[in-house]
N, C-alpha and C positions, 0 to 999 in steps of 0.2 A: 830254513826259510827258502821257498821257491822263488824263482824269477822267471819272467816271460822268456828270456833268452835261453835259459837252461832247459826248460821243458820243450820249447820249440826245437832246439837242437837235438834233443833226444828223439822227438817225434820224427824229425827228418831222417835220422839214422835208421829208424824202424822202417820208414817208407821206402828208403833206398833198397831194402832187402825184400820187401813184400808189398810193393805198391799196388799191383793189380788185384791181389786178394783184398787189400784194404779198400780199393776203389769200389769193388763189388759190394762189400759189406756196407760201406758208406752210402752207396746208392740205395740199398734196401732201407737203411735207417732214414734216409731223406724221404723216401716214398711213404713209409709207415708213420712218420712224424709230421707229415704235411697237414696243414689246416684245411681239411676237406670242406668244412662249413664255410670258411672264408672264401674258398674258391667258388663254391656254389653261389654265395652271396654276391660276389663280383659279377658272375654271369647274369644273375637276376638284375643287378643294377645296370649293367651294360644294355640288357634287353630293354629295360624301362627307358633309359636315356635315348636309345635309338628309336623307340616307338613313339616318342614325343613329336616326331616330325610329321606324323599323320594327322589329319584333321579329325574332328570329333565324330563325324559320321563313320569313318573307317574304324576309328577306335572302338566305337560301340559295336560295330559288326564283328570285331575280332576279340571282344572281351572274354567270351567263353573259351576261346582258344588260348588266350593269355592265362586264364585261370588254370587250365589243364597243364600248361607249360610250367607254371609256378609250382603246382602240385608235384609234377614230375621231378623238377629240380630239387624240391624239398625232400622227396623220397630218395633221390640219389644221395643227398647230403646225409640223410639218416642212415642209409645203408653203409656209406663210407665211414661214418662215425662208429657204427657197430663193429665194422671190420677193424677199425683203429683200436677199439677196446679189446676185442676177443683175440685178435691176431697181432696187431701192430705193437701192442705193449710187449708181447713176448719176444718179437723180433728185435725191438729196440734194446731190451735188456740183453738179449743174445749178442747183438752187435757190440754193445759196450763190453761184454765178456771177451769177445774176439780181440778188441783193442787192448784190453788189460793184459790178456795173455800174450799178445804180440809184443807188448812192451817188456814182457818177461821172457821173451825168446821163443814163444810157441805160436805158430800161425795155423790154426785149424778152423776152416770155415764152418765146420760142423757145430761150432759154438752158437751159430745163429739159432739153431733149434734147441738150445740148451734148456730153456724153460719148459719145453714140451716133454723133454726126455726125463727130467729130474723129478717128475711127479709133484711139482710145486706150482702148477699152472694157476690154480685158484688164488693162492697167496700172492703171487706176482700181480695178477689181475686186480685184486682188491687194493693192494698197495699203490700201484700206478694210478688206478682210478681215483683213489682218495687224494693222491698228490695233485692230480689235475683239478679236482673239485676245490681243494684248498686254494690252489693258485688262482682259480677263476673267482672264488669268493673274495680273496684279497684284492684282486684287480677291480672288482665292483666298487670297493671303497674309494680307491684312488689309483691312478696309474703308478705312482712311485712305490707305494706299498706292494703292488702287484709285481713290480720289477724286482724289488728286494726279496720277496718270497720266492720268486722264480729261481734266483740264485741260491737261496737258502735250501730249497728242495732239489737242486740240480744234481746232487750226488746220489739221490735215491736209486736211479737205474744201475749205477755202478755198485752200490751196496748190495742190491738184489743180485747182481751178477756174481758177487762173491758168495753171498748166502741168500738164495731165494726163499728160504724158510724163516728169515729173521723176524718177520711180522711187520705189519704196516706202521703201527705206532712207533716201534723201535727204529725202523728204517728212516722215517721222517725225523725223528728226534736226533738220530746220529748224523743225518745230513745237516741238520741245523747246527750241531756242534762242530762238525768238520768245517763248515763255511763261516763260522763265527769269526769276525775280524778279517775275513778274506774276501768279502763280497766286492769291495771297491777294486781290489787287484784283479778279481775275476772279470769285472766289468771292463776294466782297461785292457785285459787280455782279449776280450771279445772285440773291442774297438780296434785292436792291432790287426785284425783280419779284414777290416773294411777295404783296405787297398787291394787285397787279393780278390775280394768279391767284386769290386769295381772292374778290375781287369777281366775277371771271369765273365762278368755280365756283358762286356764289350763283344764277346764271341757269341752273340745271340742268346746269351744266358747259359749256353751249354758249358762254358768254361767253369761255371760255379761248381758243377759236378766234380771237377778235378781238384777243386780247392777243398771240398768237404773231407777227403781222407786226411789232409793235413790238420784240419780243425779237430776232427774226431781223435786222431792220434795224440794231438796236444792235450785235449781234454782228459784222455786216459792217463797221460803222464801227470797231469795236475791231480787227478784222483789218487794216484799212487803216492804222491807227496803228502796230500791231505790225510790219506789213510795212515801213512807212517807217523805223521804228527799225532793223529788221534790215538794210535796205539801207545806211543811214547808218553802221552799225557794221561793215559788211563781211561780215555773216553770209550774205548772198545778194546778188544783183544784179538790175538791171532785165532783163538778158538771160535769166537763169535763170528768171525768173518771167514771161517773155513780156509785159512791160509797157513802156509808153512813158513816158519821164521828163517828165510834164506833169501839171498839176492840183494842187490843194491837198492832196489826200490821199495823194500818192505821195512 
């Protein structure tokens, strides 16, 4: 049974040895997992709010320009979304691989490109895309089911980091099993980082970037505990996850 204190303490020990490598990898993960559509939407909303100060005559005179701007912003959002899918998913899984291996004593930033090198690009893309689609569809029903499923599918990138060829259906199924009965504790774990993010936000938001390695390292430690539990209860095996039966975290 894992506790917040235990996995956070292990994460701190890892970061003491490899902080700057972890920082760079976390920075990449933060960039590729950003909600590009949300950012574009905020820009559109801000533009619309500011534009309301003009009178109707000026508004009508600039309506064509406004339309072009909205098309431009939408195009940027679409391009960023495509990049998120075709490149971002791979880098995210590679980043999770880095933190898993760092927890096991190996710090190689080359793991960022892991999915490109292993000939498993398409499988990872399909699995991560399905995960995003499923989460989105659950969120359409209600907010709470969406949050629950977000946690249920949260181990998918880590599972792919262990075995990128495991298959979409199996990765999602295994993530569900790993997080069964763990979601509330995972939610509380996330809440425990709020104080760190508030402090980071006080430094013009830049400080948040220095909190992310701590969060990512902790999540990797959580995965190792959930993976160990899943192997012990027969939900998966060393062979399926391409791991060797050694070390304290397995």
